[in-house]
VEXDREN-2710 file (C-alpha; in Angstrom, 1 decimal):
% VEXDREN-2710
k/r/px/py/pz
1/UNK/50.2/-19.2/-6.7
2/UNK/49.3/-15.8/-5.2
3/UNK/45.9/-15.6/-3.8
4/UNK/43.9/-13.0/-5.6
5/UNK/42.7/-12.3/-9.2
6/UNK/43.3/-10.0/-12.1
7/UNK/40.9/-7.2/-12.6
8/UNK/39.4/-7.3/-16.1
9/UNK/40.8/-10.8/-16.7
10/UNK/40.4/-12.1/-20.2
11/UNK/38.5/-9.0/-21.6
12/UNK/41.5/-6.7/-22.2
13/UNK/42.2/-3.0/-21.6
14/UNK/39.5/-1.9/-24.0
15/UNK/36.8/-3.4/-21.7
16/UNK/38.1/-1.2/-18.9
17/UNK/37.5/2.1/-20.8
18/UNK/34.1/0.8/-22.1
19/UNK/33.1/0.0/-18.6
20/UNK/33.9/3.5/-17.3
21/UNK/32.3/5.1/-20.3
22/UNK/29.1/3.1/-19.8
23/UNK/29.2/3.8/-16.1
24/UNK/29.2/7.6/-16.9
25/UNK/26.3/7.2/-19.4
26/UNK/24.4/5.1/-16.8
27/UNK/24.7/7.7/-14.1
28/UNK/23.6/10.4/-16.5
29/UNK/20.5/8.4/-17.6
30/UNK/19.8/7.8/-13.9
31/UNK/20.3/11.4/-13.0
32/UNK/18.0/12.6/-15.8
33/UNK/15.3/10.2/-14.6
34/UNK/15.6/11.2/-11.0
35/UNK/15.5/14.9/-11.9
36/UNK/12.3/14.4/-13.9
37/UNK/10.8/12.6/-10.9
38/UNK/11.9/15.4/-8.7
39/UNK/10.1/17.9/-10.9
40/UNK/7.0/15.7/-10.7
41/UNK/7.1/15.8/-6.9
42/UNK/7.3/19.6/-7.0
43/UNK/4.1/19.6/-9.1
44/UNK/2.0/20.1/-5.9
45/UNK/0.7/23.6/-5.4
46/UNK/-0.7/23.1/-2.0
47/UNK/1.3/24.7/0.8
48/UNK/3.1/22.4/3.1
49/UNK/3.4/22.7/6.8
50/UNK/6.9/23.9/7.7
51/UNK/9.2/20.9/7.4
52/UNK/12.8/20.9/8.6
53/UNK/14.4/17.7/7.6
54/UNK/17.4/18.5/9.8
55/UNK/15.1/18.5/12.8
56/UNK/15.6/15.3/14.7
57/UNK/17.9/14.2/11.9
58/UNK/19.6/11.5/13.9
59/UNK/16.3/10.0/14.9
60/UNK/15.3/10.0/11.2
61/UNK/18.6/8.3/10.3
62/UNK/18.2/5.8/13.1
63/UNK/14.6/5.0/12.1
64/UNK/15.8/4.4/8.5
65/UNK/18.7/2.2/9.6
66/UNK/16.3/0.2/11.9
67/UNK/13.5/-0.2/9.3
68/UNK/15.1/0.5/5.9
69/UNK/18.4/-1.3/6.4
70/UNK/17.5/-3.9/9.0
71/UNK/13.9/-4.3/7.9
72/UNK/12.1/-4.2/11.2
73/UNK/8.8/-3.0/9.8
74/UNK/9.0/-5.2/6.7
75/UNK/9.8/-8.3/8.8
76/UNK/6.4/-8.1/10.6
77/UNK/5.3/-10.6/7.9
78/UNK/7.8/-13.5/7.7
79/UNK/7.7/-14.7/4.1
80/UNK/7.6/-11.3/2.2
81/UNK/9.9/-9.9/4.9
82/UNK/12.5/-12.5/4.5
83/UNK/12.2/-12.4/0.7
84/UNK/12.8/-8.6/0.7
85/UNK/15.6/-8.9/3.3
86/UNK/17.4/-11.5/1.1
87/UNK/17.2/-9.4/-2.0
88/UNK/18.1/-6.1/-0.3
89/UNK/21.1/-7.5/1.7
90/UNK/22.2/-9.6/-1.2
91/UNK/22.5/-6.7/-3.5
92/UNK/23.8/-4.3/-0.9
93/UNK/26.8/-6.7/-0.2
94/UNK/27.3/-7.3/-3.9
95/UNK/27.3/-3.5/-4.6
96/UNK/29.9/-3.0/-1.8
97/UNK/32.0/-5.9/-3.2
98/UNK/31.8/-4.5/-6.8
99/UNK/33.0/-1.1/-5.4
100/UNK/35.9/-2.7/-3.7
101/UNK/36.9/-4.5/-6.9
102/UNK/36.7/-1.2/-8.8
103/UNK/39.0/0.4/-6.2
104/UNK/41.7/-2.2/-7.0
105/UNK/41.7/-1.4/-10.7
106/UNK/44.9/0.2/-12.0
107/UNK/43.1/3.5/-12.8
108/UNK/41.5/3.9/-9.5
109/UNK/43.9/2.2/-7.1
110/UNK/46.5/5.0/-7.0
111/UNK/43.9/7.2/-5.3
112/UNK/43.3/4.6/-2.5
113/UNK/46.9/3.2/-2.3
114/UNK/45.9/-0.2/-1.0
115/UNK/45.5/-3.6/-2.6
116/UNK/43.2/-5.5/-0.3
117/UNK/41.9/-8.2/-2.6
118/UNK/44.6/-10.7/-1.9
119/UNK/45.5/-13.3/0.6
120/UNK/43.1/-14.3/3.4
121/UNK/40.9/-11.2/2.9
122/UNK/40.3/-12.2/-0.7
123/UNK/39.2/-15.7/0.3
124/UNK/36.6/-14.3/2.9
125/UNK/35.6/-11.6/0.4
126/UNK/34.9/-14.3/-2.3
127/UNK/32.9/-16.4/0.0
128/UNK/30.8/-13.5/1.3
129/UNK/30.0/-12.2/-2.2
130/UNK/29.0/-15.7/-3.4
131/UNK/26.8/-16.1/-0.4
132/UNK/25.2/-12.7/-1.0
133/UNK/24.5/-13.5/-4.6
134/UNK/23.0/-16.8/-3.7
135/UNK/20.8/-15.3/-1.0
136/UNK/19.7/-12.6/-3.5
137/UNK/18.7/-15.3/-6.1
138/UNK/16.7/-17.1/-3.4
139/UNK/14.9/-13.9/-2.6
140/UNK/14.1/-13.3/-6.2
141/UNK/12.8/-16.8/-6.6
142/UNK/10.7/-16.4/-3.5
143/UNK/9.3/-13.1/-5.0
144/UNK/8.4/-14.8/-8.3
145/UNK/6.8/-17.8/-6.4
146/UNK/4.7/-15.4/-4.3
147/UNK/3.7/-13.1/-7.1
148/UNK/2.9/-15.7/-9.8
149/UNK/2.3/-19.0/-8.0
150/UNK/0.6/-18.4/-4.6
151/UNK/-0.7/-15.0/-5.8
152/UNK/-2.0/-13.3/-2.6
153/UNK/-5.1/-11.3/-3.4
154/UNK/-3.5/-8.0/-2.2
155/UNK/-0.9/-8.1/-5.0
156/UNK/-1.7/-6.8/-8.4
157/UNK/0.8/-7.8/-11.2
158/UNK/2.0/-5.4/-13.7
159/UNK/4.3/-5.9/-16.7
160/UNK/7.0/-3.8/-14.9
161/UNK/7.0/-6.3/-12.0
162/UNK/7.8/-9.2/-14.2
163/UNK/10.5/-7.3/-16.1
164/UNK/12.2/-6.1/-12.9
165/UNK/12.2/-9.6/-11.3
166/UNK/13.5/-11.4/-14.4
167/UNK/16.0/-8.6/-15.1
168/UNK/17.5/-8.8/-11.6
169/UNK/17.6/-12.7/-11.8
170/UNK/19.5/-12.6/-15.1
171/UNK/22.0/-10.1/-13.6
172/UNK/22.7/-12.4/-10.7
173/UNK/22.8/-15.6/-12.8
174/UNK/25.1/-14.1/-15.4
175/UNK/27.4/-12.8/-12.6
176/UNK/27.9/-16.4/-11.4
177/UNK/28.3/-17.6/-15.0
178/UNK/31.1/-15.1/-15.5
179/UNK/32.7/-16.2/-12.3
180/UNK/32.3/-19.9/-13.1
181/UNK/33.9/-19.5/-16.6
182/UNK/36.9/-17.6/-15.1
183/UNK/37.4/-20.3/-12.5
184/UNK/37.0/-23.1/-15.1
185/UNK/39.8/-21.5/-17.1
186/UNK/42.2/-20.6/-14.4
187/UNK/41.2/-23.4/-11.8
188/UNK/43.2/-22.2/-8.8
189/UNK/42.5/-24.3/-5.7
190/UNK/41.8/-21.3/-3.5
191/UNK/38.8/-20.3/-5.6
192/UNK/36.9/-23.1/-3.9
193/UNK/36.0/-20.3/-1.4
194/UNK/33.9/-18.8/-4.3
195/UNK/31.7/-21.8/-3.7
196/UNK/28.9/-20.9/-6.1
197/UNK/31.3/-20.0/-8.8
198/UNK/33.3/-23.2/-8.2
199/UNK/30.1/-25.3/-8.6
200/UNK/29.2/-23.2/-11.7
201/UNK/32.6/-23.8/-13.2
202/UNK/31.7/-27.5/-13.8
203/UNK/29.3/-26.3/-16.5
204/UNK/32.2/-25.2/-18.6
205/UNK/34.8/-27.9/-18.1
206/UNK/33.8/-29.8/-21.2
207/UNK/34.8/-26.9/-23.4
208/UNK/38.2/-26.3/-24.8
209/UNK/40.4/-23.7/-23.1
210/UNK/39.8/-21.2/-25.9
211/UNK/36.0/-22.0/-25.8
212/UNK/35.9/-21.3/-22.1
213/UNK/37.6/-17.9/-22.6
214/UNK/35.2/-17.0/-25.4
215/UNK/32.2/-18.0/-23.3
216/UNK/33.6/-16.0/-20.3
217/UNK/34.0/-12.9/-22.5
218/UNK/30.5/-13.3/-23.8
219/UNK/28.9/-13.6/-20.4
220/UNK/31.2/-10.8/-19.0
221/UNK/30.0/-8.3/-21.6
222/UNK/26.4/-9.4/-21.2
223/UNK/26.6/-9.1/-17.4
224/UNK/28.1/-5.7/-17.6
225/UNK/25.5/-4.3/-20.1
226/UNK/22.5/-5.6/-18.3
227/UNK/23.8/-4.5/-14.9
228/UNK/24.3/-0.9/-16.0
229/UNK/21.0/-1.1/-17.8
230/UNK/19.3/-2.2/-14.5
231/UNK/20.9/0.7/-12.7
232/UNK/19.7/3.2/-15.3
233/UNK/16.2/1.6/-15.2
234/UNK/15.8/2.4/-11.5
235/UNK/14.4/5.9/-12.1
236/UNK/11.9/4.7/-14.7
237/UNK/10.4/1.6/-13.0
238/UNK/9.1/0.3/-9.7
239/UNK/12.7/0.2/-8.6
240/UNK/12.3/3.9/-7.9
241/UNK/11.0/2.7/-4.5
242/UNK/14.7/2.2/-3.5
243/UNK/14.8/6.0/-3.4
244/UNK/11.3/7.0/-2.6
245/UNK/10.6/4.5/0.1
246/UNK/13.9/5.2/1.8
247/UNK/13.3/8.9/1.9
248/UNK/9.7/8.5/3.0
249/UNK/10.8/6.5/6.0
250/UNK/12.9/9.5/7.0
251/UNK/10.1/12.0/6.2
252/UNK/7.3/10.1/7.9
253/UNK/8.9/7.4/10.2
254/UNK/9.8/10.0/12.7
255/UNK/6.6/12.0/13.1
256/UNK/6.8/15.8/13.3
257/UNK/3.4/16.0/15.0
258/UNK/1.5/13.7/17.3
259/UNK/0.3/10.5/15.5
260/UNK/-3.2/10.9/14.2
261/UNK/-3.4/14.7/14.7
262/UNK/-5.2/16.3/11.8
263/UNK/-3.4/19.3/10.3
264/UNK/-5.4/22.5/10.6
265/UNK/-6.5/24.5/7.5
266/UNK/-4.0/27.2/6.9
267/UNK/-5.3/30.7/6.7
268/UNK/-8.8/29.5/7.4
269/UNK/-10.3/33.0/7.5
270/UNK/-9.1/33.9/4.0
271/UNK/-9.3/30.6/2.2
272/UNK/-11.5/30.7/-1.0
273/UNK/-12.3/27.0/-0.7
274/UNK/-11.7/24.3/1.9
275/UNK/-10.3/20.9/1.5
276/UNK/-8.9/19.4/-1.8
277/UNK/-10.6/18.2/-5.0
278/UNK/-7.6/18.7/-7.3
279/UNK/-4.4/16.6/-7.3
280/UNK/-2.1/19.7/-7.4
281/UNK/-3.5/21.0/-4.2
282/UNK/-2.0/18.3/-2.1
283/UNK/1.3/19.1/-0.4
284/UNK/4.6/17.9/-1.9
285/UNK/5.0/15.4/1.0
286/UNK/1.6/14.0/0.3
287/UNK/2.5/13.6/-3.4
288/UNK/5.8/12.0/-2.4
289/UNK/3.7/9.5/-0.3
290/UNK/2.0/8.4/-3.5
291/UNK/5.3/7.8/-5.3
292/UNK/6.7/5.9/-2.3
293/UNK/4.0/3.3/-2.3
294/UNK/5.3/-0.1/-3.3
295/UNK/1.9/-1.7/-3.8
296/UNK/2.7/-4.3/-1.2
297/UNK/-1.0/-4.3/0.0
298/UNK/-0.3/-4.7/3.8
299/UNK/-2.5/-1.7/4.3
300/UNK/-5.4/-3.4/2.5
301/UNK/-5.0/-6.6/4.6
302/UNK/-5.4/-4.6/7.8
303/UNK/-8.1/-2.2/6.7
304/UNK/-11.5/-2.9/8.5
305/UNK/-13.4/-1.3/5.7
306/UNK/-11.9/-3.5/3.0
307/UNK/-12.2/-6.6/5.2
308/UNK/-15.9/-6.0/5.4
309/UNK/-16.6/-5.4/1.7
310/UNK/-16.7/-1.6/1.8
311/UNK/-15.6/0.2/-1.4
312/UNK/-12.3/1.2/0.2
313/UNK/-8.8/-0.3/-0.3
314/UNK/-6.1/2.0/1.1
315/UNK/-3.7/0.6/-1.5
316/UNK/-6.1/1.3/-4.3
317/UNK/-6.9/4.7/-2.9
318/UNK/-3.2/5.7/-3.0
319/UNK/-2.7/4.1/-6.4
320/UNK/-5.7/5.9/-7.9
321/UNK/-4.3/9.3/-6.6
322/UNK/-0.9/8.4/-7.9
323/UNK/-2.3/7.6/-11.4
324/UNK/-4.1/11.0/-11.3
325/UNK/-0.8/12.7/-10.3
326/UNK/1.0/11.0/-13.2
327/UNK/-1.7/12.0/-15.6
328/UNK/-1.6/15.6/-14.4
329/UNK/2.2/15.8/-14.7
330/UNK/2.0/14.5/-18.2
331/UNK/-0.2/17.4/-19.1
332/UNK/-3.7/15.8/-18.9
333/UNK/-6.0/18.2/-17.0
334/UNK/-8.9/16.9/-14.9
335/UNK/-11.4/19.7/-14.9
336/UNK/-14.0/17.7/-13.0
337/UNK/-11.9/17.1/-9.9
338/UNK/-11.0/14.0/-7.9
339/UNK/-14.2/13.3/-6.0
340/UNK/-16.6/11.1/-7.8
341/UNK/-14.3/10.8/-10.8
342/UNK/-11.2/9.3/-9.2
343/UNK/-12.3/8.6/-5.7
344/UNK/-16.0/8.0/-5.0
345/UNK/-17.8/9.7/-2.1
346/UNK/-18.8/6.3/-0.6
347/UNK/-15.1/5.4/-0.5
348/UNK/-14.3/8.5/1.5
349/UNK/-17.0/7.9/4.0
350/UNK/-16.0/4.2/4.4
351/UNK/-12.8/5.0/6.3
352/UNK/-12.9/4.6/10.1
353/UNK/-9.7/6.7/10.5
354/UNK/-8.2/3.9/12.5
355/UNK/-4.7/4.4/11.1
356/UNK/-4.1/0.7/10.8
357/UNK/-2.9/1.3/7.2
358/UNK/-0.5/4.0/8.1
359/UNK/1.0/2.4/11.3
360/UNK/1.5/-0.9/9.6
361/UNK/2.8/0.5/6.2
362/UNK/6.5/-0.6/5.8
363/UNK/7.3/2.8/4.4
364/UNK/5.1/5.0/6.7
365/UNK/2.5/6.2/4.2
366/UNK/-0.5/8.0/5.8
367/UNK/-3.9/7.7/4.0
368/UNK/-6.4/9.5/6.2
369/UNK/-4.5/12.8/5.8
370/UNK/-5.6/12.7/2.1
371/UNK/-9.0/11.4/2.8
372/UNK/-9.8/14.1/5.4
373/UNK/-8.9/16.9/2.8
374/UNK/-11.6/15.5/0.5
375/UNK/-14.1/15.1/3.3
376/UNK/-13.4/18.8/4.1
377/UNK/-14.1/19.7/0.5
378/UNK/-17.4/17.8/0.6
379/UNK/-18.5/19.2/4.0
380/UNK/-17.3/22.8/3.7
381/UNK/-17.0/23.7/0.1
382/UNK/-19.9/21.7/-1.4
383/UNK/-22.0/21.3/1.8
384/UNK/-22.4/17.7/0.6
385/UNK/-22.3/14.9/3.2
386/UNK/-24.3/11.8/4.2
387/UNK/-27.8/12.3/5.7
388/UNK/-26.5/11.0/9.1
389/UNK/-23.6/13.4/9.0
390/UNK/-25.9/16.3/8.3
391/UNK/-27.9/15.4/11.4
392/UNK/-24.7/15.1/13.4
393/UNK/-23.6/18.6/12.3
394/UNK/-27.1/20.0/13.2
395/UNK/-27.0/18.5/16.7
396/UNK/-23.5/19.8/17.3
397/UNK/-24.4/23.2/16.1
398/UNK/-27.6/23.5/18.1
399/UNK/-26.9/21.4/21.2
400/UNK/-23.1/20.9/21.1
401/UNK/-23.5/17.1/21.4
402/UNK/-23.8/14.5/18.7
403/UNK/-27.2/13.3/20.1
404/UNK/-28.9/16.7/20.2
405/UNK/-29.9/16.0/23.8
406/UNK/-28.7/19.3/25.3
407/UNK/-26.8/20.2/28.4
408/UNK/-29.5/19.5/31.0
409/UNK/-29.3/15.7/30.4
410/UNK/-25.5/15.8/30.7
411/UNK/-25.5/15.6/34.5
412/UNK/-28.3/13.0/35.0
413/UNK/-25.7/10.2/35.6
414/UNK/-24.1/12.0/38.7
415/UNK/-27.2/11.5/40.9
416/UNK/-26.1/9.9/44.2
417/UNK/-22.4/10.5/43.5
418/UNK/-20.2/12.9/45.3
419/UNK/-18.7/14.8/42.4
420/UNK/-17.5/18.4/42.5
421/UNK/-18.2/21.0/39.8
422/UNK/-14.8/22.0/38.5
423/UNK/-16.3/25.2/37.2
424/UNK/-17.1/26.3/40.8
425/UNK/-14.5/24.5/43.0
426/UNK/-10.8/24.0/42.8
427/UNK/-9.8/20.5/41.9
428/UNK/-6.5/18.9/40.8
429/UNK/-8.0/16.9/38.0
430/UNK/-10.9/17.6/35.6
431/UNK/-12.8/14.5/34.6
432/UNK/-13.8/15.2/31.0
433/UNK/-16.8/12.8/30.8
434/UNK/-17.4/13.1/27.0
435/UNK/-20.7/13.1/25.2
436/UNK/-21.2/9.3/25.0
437/UNK/-20.5/8.6/28.7
438/UNK/-22.7/11.6/29.7
439/UNK/-25.7/10.9/27.5
440/UNK/-25.8/7.2/26.5
441/UNK/-27.5/5.1/29.1
442/UNK/-25.1/2.1/28.8
443/UNK/-22.0/4.3/28.9
444/UNK/-23.2/6.3/31.9
445/UNK/-22.4/3.2/33.9
446/UNK/-18.8/3.7/32.9
447/UNK/-18.8/7.3/34.1
448/UNK/-20.3/6.2/37.4
449/UNK/-17.7/3.4/37.8
450/UNK/-14.8/5.6/37.0
451/UNK/-15.9/8.4/39.4
452/UNK/-16.4/5.7/42.1
453/UNK/-12.8/4.6/41.7
454/UNK/-11.5/8.2/41.8
455/UNK/-13.4/8.8/45.0
456/UNK/-12.2/5.6/46.5
457/UNK/-8.6/6.6/45.6
458/UNK/-9.0/10.0/47.2
459/UNK/-8.4/11.9/44.0
460/UNK/-9.3/15.5/43.9
461/UNK/-11.4/15.8/40.8
462/UNK/-14.5/17.4/39.3
463/UNK/-16.5/17.7/36.1
464/UNK/-17.7/20.7/34.1
465/UNK/-21.3/19.5/34.6
466/UNK/-23.6/21.2/32.2
467/UNK/-20.8/23.4/31.0
468/UNK/-19.1/20.5/29.3
469/UNK/-19.7/20.2/25.5
470/UNK/-18.5/17.9/22.8
471/UNK/-14.7/18.0/22.2
472/UNK/-15.3/18.4/18.5
473/UNK/-13.8/15.1/17.3
474/UNK/-16.8/13.9/15.3
475/UNK/-17.1/17.2/13.4
476/UNK/-13.4/17.3/12.6
477/UNK/-13.1/13.7/11.4
478/UNK/-16.2/14.2/9.2
479/UNK/-14.5/17.2/7.6
480/UNK/-16.3/20.1/9.2
481/UNK/-13.3/22.0/10.4
482/UNK/-15.3/25.2/10.9
483/UNK/-17.7/23.5/13.3
484/UNK/-14.8/21.8/15.1
485/UNK/-12.9/25.1/15.5
486/UNK/-15.9/26.8/17.0
487/UNK/-16.3/24.0/19.6
488/UNK/-12.6/23.6/20.3
489/UNK/-11.8/27.3/20.7
490/UNK/-14.8/27.7/23.1
491/UNK/-13.6/24.7/25.2
492/UNK/-10.0/25.9/25.3
493/UNK/-11.1/29.4/26.3
494/UNK/-13.3/27.9/29.2
495/UNK/-10.6/25.5/30.4
496/UNK/-7.9/28.2/30.4
497/UNK/-10.2/30.6/32.2
498/UNK/-10.8/28.0/34.9
499/UNK/-7.1/27.3/35.2
500/UNK/-7.5/23.7/34.3
501/UNK/-4.1/22.0/34.0
502/UNK/-4.8/18.2/34.3
503/UNK/-7.5/16.3/32.6
504/UNK/-8.6/12.7/32.7
505/UNK/-11.1/11.1/30.3
506/UNK/-12.5/7.6/29.7
507/UNK/-12.9/8.3/25.9
508/UNK/-9.8/7.8/23.6
509/UNK/-11.3/10.2/21.1
510/UNK/-11.6/13.0/23.7
511/UNK/-8.2/12.0/25.0
512/UNK/-6.6/12.3/21.6
513/UNK/-8.4/15.6/20.8
514/UNK/-7.6/17.3/24.1
515/UNK/-4.0/16.0/24.2
516/UNK/-2.8/16.2/20.6
517/UNK/-5.1/18.6/18.7
518/UNK/-6.2/21.3/21.2
519/UNK/-2.6/22.6/21.3
520/UNK/-3.3/23.8/17.7
521/UNK/-5.8/26.3/19.2
522/UNK/-3.9/27.2/22.4
523/UNK/-5.0/24.4/24.7
524/UNK/-2.0/22.8/26.4
525/UNK/-3.1/20.4/29.1
526/UNK/-1.7/17.3/30.9
527/UNK/-4.1/14.7/29.7
528/UNK/-4.6/11.1/30.9
529/UNK/-6.8/8.3/29.7
530/UNK/-8.4/6.1/32.2
531/UNK/-6.2/3.2/30.9
532/UNK/-3.1/5.1/32.1
533/UNK/-4.6/6.5/35.2
534/UNK/-6.2/3.4/36.6
535/UNK/-2.9/1.5/36.3
536/UNK/-1.2/4.4/38.0
537/UNK/-3.6/4.2/40.9
538/UNK/-3.1/0.4/41.2
539/UNK/0.7/0.5/40.9
540/UNK/0.9/3.3/43.5
541/UNK/-1.3/1.4/45.9
542/UNK/-4.0/4.1/45.9
543/UNK/-6.6/1.5/45.2
544/UNK/-6.5/-2.2/46.1
545/UNK/-8.1/-4.8/43.8
546/UNK/-8.7/-8.5/44.0
547/UNK/-9.0/-11.1/41.3
548/UNK/-12.7/-11.3/40.6
549/UNK/-13.5/-11.5/36.9
550/UNK/-14.2/-15.2/36.0
551/UNK/-13.9/-17.0/32.8
552/UNK/-11.8/-16.2/29.7
553/UNK/-11.1/-12.5/29.4
554/UNK/-9.8/-10.6/26.4
555/UNK/-9.0/-7.0/25.6
556/UNK/-10.0/-5.0/22.5
557/UNK/-7.5/-2.2/21.8
558/UNK/-9.3/1.0/21.0
559/UNK/-7.6/2.5/17.9
560/UNK/-7.1/6.0/19.4
561/UNK/-5.8/4.7/22.7
562/UNK/-3.5/1.9/21.4
563/UNK/-2.4/2.3/17.8
564/UNK/-2.6/6.1/17.7
565/UNK/-1.4/7.0/21.2
566/UNK/0.6/3.8/22.0
567/UNK/-1.1/3.0/25.2
568/UNK/-1.1/-0.8/25.1
569/UNK/0.2/-2.3/28.3
570/UNK/-1.3/-0.3/31.2
571/UNK/-4.9/-1.5/30.4
572/UNK/-3.7/-5.1/30.1
573/UNK/-1.7/-4.8/33.3
574/UNK/-4.8/-3.6/35.1
575/UNK/-6.9/-6.4/33.6
576/UNK/-4.4/-9.1/34.7
577/UNK/-4.7/-7.7/38.3
578/UNK/-8.4/-8.4/38.4
579/UNK/-8.8/-11.6/36.3
580/UNK/-9.7/-14.8/38.1
581/UNK/-9.6/-16.8/34.9
582/UNK/-7.6/-16.8/31.7
583/UNK/-6.5/-13.7/29.8
584/UNK/-6.2/-14.5/26.0
585/UNK/-5.3/-12.0/23.3
586/UNK/-7.5/-11.6/20.3
587/UNK/-5.9/-12.7/17.0
588/UNK/-5.2/-9.1/16.0
589/UNK/-3.9/-6.9/18.9
590/UNK/-1.6/-4.0/19.7
591/UNK/-0.6/-2.1/16.5
592/UNK/-2.4/-4.7/14.3
593/UNK/-5.6/-4.5/16.3
594/UNK/-8.9/-4.5/14.3
595/UNK/-11.1/-1.4/14.6
596/UNK/-14.6/-1.7/16.1
597/UNK/-16.0/0.3/13.2
598/UNK/-16.9/3.4/15.2
599/UNK/-14.0/5.8/14.4
600/UNK/-13.8/8.5/11.8
601/UNK/-17.4/9.5/12.5
602/UNK/-18.6/6.1/11.4
603/UNK/-20.4/5.4/14.7
604/UNK/-22.9/8.2/13.7
605/UNK/-23.5/6.7/10.2
606/UNK/-25.4/3.7/8.9
607/UNK/-23.2/0.7/8.0
608/UNK/-23.7/-1.3/4.8
609/UNK/-22.3/-4.6/3.7
610/UNK/-20.8/-6.8/6.4
611/UNK/-20.5/-5.1/9.8
612/UNK/-17.0/-4.3/11.2
613/UNK/-18.0/-5.0/14.8
614/UNK/-19.2/-8.4/13.7
615/UNK/-15.9/-9.2/12.2
616/UNK/-14.2/-8.2/15.4
617/UNK/-16.5/-10.2/17.6
618/UNK/-15.9/-13.3/15.5
619/UNK/-12.3/-13.1/16.8
620/UNK/-13.6/-13.0/20.5
621/UNK/-15.9/-15.9/19.8
622/UNK/-13.0/-17.9/18.2
623/UNK/-11.1/-17.8/21.5
624/UNK/-14.2/-18.6/23.6
625/UNK/-14.1/-15.2/25.4
626/UNK/-16.6/-14.7/28.2
627/UNK/-15.7/-11.0/28.8
628/UNK/-14.5/-8.6/26.2
629/UNK/-12.9/-5.6/27.9
630/UNK/-12.3/-2.3/26.2
631/UNK/-11.6/1.2/27.2
632/UNK/-13.6/3.3/24.8
633/UNK/-17.3/4.2/24.7
634/UNK/-17.5/3.7/20.9
635/UNK/-15.9/0.3/21.2
636/UNK/-18.1/-0.7/24.2
637/UNK/-21.3/0.2/22.2
638/UNK/-20.0/-1.7/19.1
639/UNK/-19.0/-4.8/21.1
640/UNK/-22.3/-5.0/22.9
641/UNK/-24.2/-4.6/19.7
642/UNK/-22.2/-7.4/18.1
643/UNK/-22.8/-9.7/21.1
644/UNK/-26.5/-9.2/20.7
645/UNK/-26.4/-9.6/16.9
646/UNK/-24.4/-12.9/17.3
647/UNK/-26.9/-14.2/20.0
648/UNK/-24.1/-14.6/22.5
649/UNK/-25.7/-12.6/25.4
650/UNK/-25.9/-15.7/27.5
651/UNK/-22.2/-16.5/27.4
652/UNK/-20.5/-13.2/26.6
653/UNK/-20.5/-9.7/27.9
654/UNK/-18.7/-6.5/27.0
655/UNK/-17.4/-4.3/29.9
656/UNK/-15.3/-1.1/30.2
657/UNK/-12.0/-1.2/32.0
658/UNK/-13.5/1.0/34.8
659/UNK/-16.3/-1.5/35.3
660/UNK/-14.1/-4.5/35.8
661/UNK/-11.9/-2.4/38.2
662/UNK/-14.8/-1.2/40.3
663/UNK/-16.1/-4.7/40.5
664/UNK/-12.8/-5.8/42.0
665/UNK/-12.2/-3.1/44.6
END
């Protein structure tokens, strides 16, 4: 018997034309749904920063292949990653197999002039398709088990979820029933390669030959109808994420601007209002983000605000905005705005801007870019902020530092140190000290330690002394773009006038602002963080260090050094050079590191509910750390406060990277 099978076996020629007719209808229904969705995406009135999809196109495609096709980002969590991988690859292979079968039909085959579904290829083809279908069923069962049995708190179940899962499962099962009935009727030995269908065929062997054919025909038509129905359903259900998530990976996965850089307000001088309080004023890409969200909840699991009982869930934040968008596109107008109606003010101010949600989102959805627009509306359009933020803005306006201490106290820490003034003498590097290291007593020790190391290494450097001001980061991340621009433009003008080219800083927030946001106002500098620079000095032999830090050492990744600017290994490499004990990672590290709670302007605000720095310190206590090393003044402050609050002063200490290096020279 020839190895192969007849297309449209047992269902006759009429089924062929019905299939093609239904396929056309299905594609029309799908097209109409996608077209409607497209018009909803275009609902946004807000101007979008220029976006050229063709720019870095191959990088975008590569990112999608790596993360969309091969699931790198999704597989960060094993169970849901494997579940989704099974469903995706099972259906992808089945879709390819179905297309190959269609190409062998008498109507289509003349255009392809090849009959490949025969002989050895058919046997392999049958085995692969059965394996794909089985894997897809396992994936669906895993999804049902996870969603309705184990029920992780981050998942919310909607009717559409159950409909989709059951629908897909029925499509897969009926496909195997069709195959099983066909094999039971024809019973060729080579069909044992269709191993699932072969096993399924035993369900029908008790029927008469005519009964098997009638059963086959019934399941064949049922399978065809529900399969086409599922395809048509894509544009009207959560299955739309097949389209939106894939596109969003290509829109957002390859970042057009530096990660974490806030987009400036366009036409700031002529804008009638600042920020956003209406859904239609978001850009089309921000609207698309809302539709791309799959409600997986990974952002929520990694959010420090949510973990410490603040009224912020990144998932719910996106879903609330999405619901508002869907209401608006259906013709329901919200005259009262988003803030305090859809998103509460306290929710907006709870965010630490740590980007854990964005960086760990499987489909690359940013959250803070939407939050900051509403903070801008509060700060600039309504002049409505928290009491602490009002004081912060006042201090920055009057003294150009968050503390309101003034320029005279900025240089108190330099007493007894040989430090040049870069405003008066030519130096290779400007050490941008930052407000916290200049004015906070504890962090002044970091400035002294870092300067001592630079002198020891023979680096030509200087500071701006009393001419240094805040970089503007606290104002910008609290929504006061006007105040930020005034500070930033003044700093850029001074630095350009002095001919400064290279800058080093010990603060990741200054580092990020100077490196990634000052180019927006004409400041293009070569900027280094101490984590990069210290390792450079060690690896080049410009300083020599000895193992001297005893006990168990761990490292807390500052968000704006690690996750945002991807500086992970250099600080760790430096720590390992000076440790004389064990280096142990905290439970959450690198991209999944847990924020200290000080970012996004939060260090200048009161914290309610459980404290974020306490949650982070619990991880250090769990590994019996004696020394918590960090490389950020905010983090150092927060870690020290947590050690005191936890009554661990006798056994634990927090040190900056510069401090452990200077101890080991």
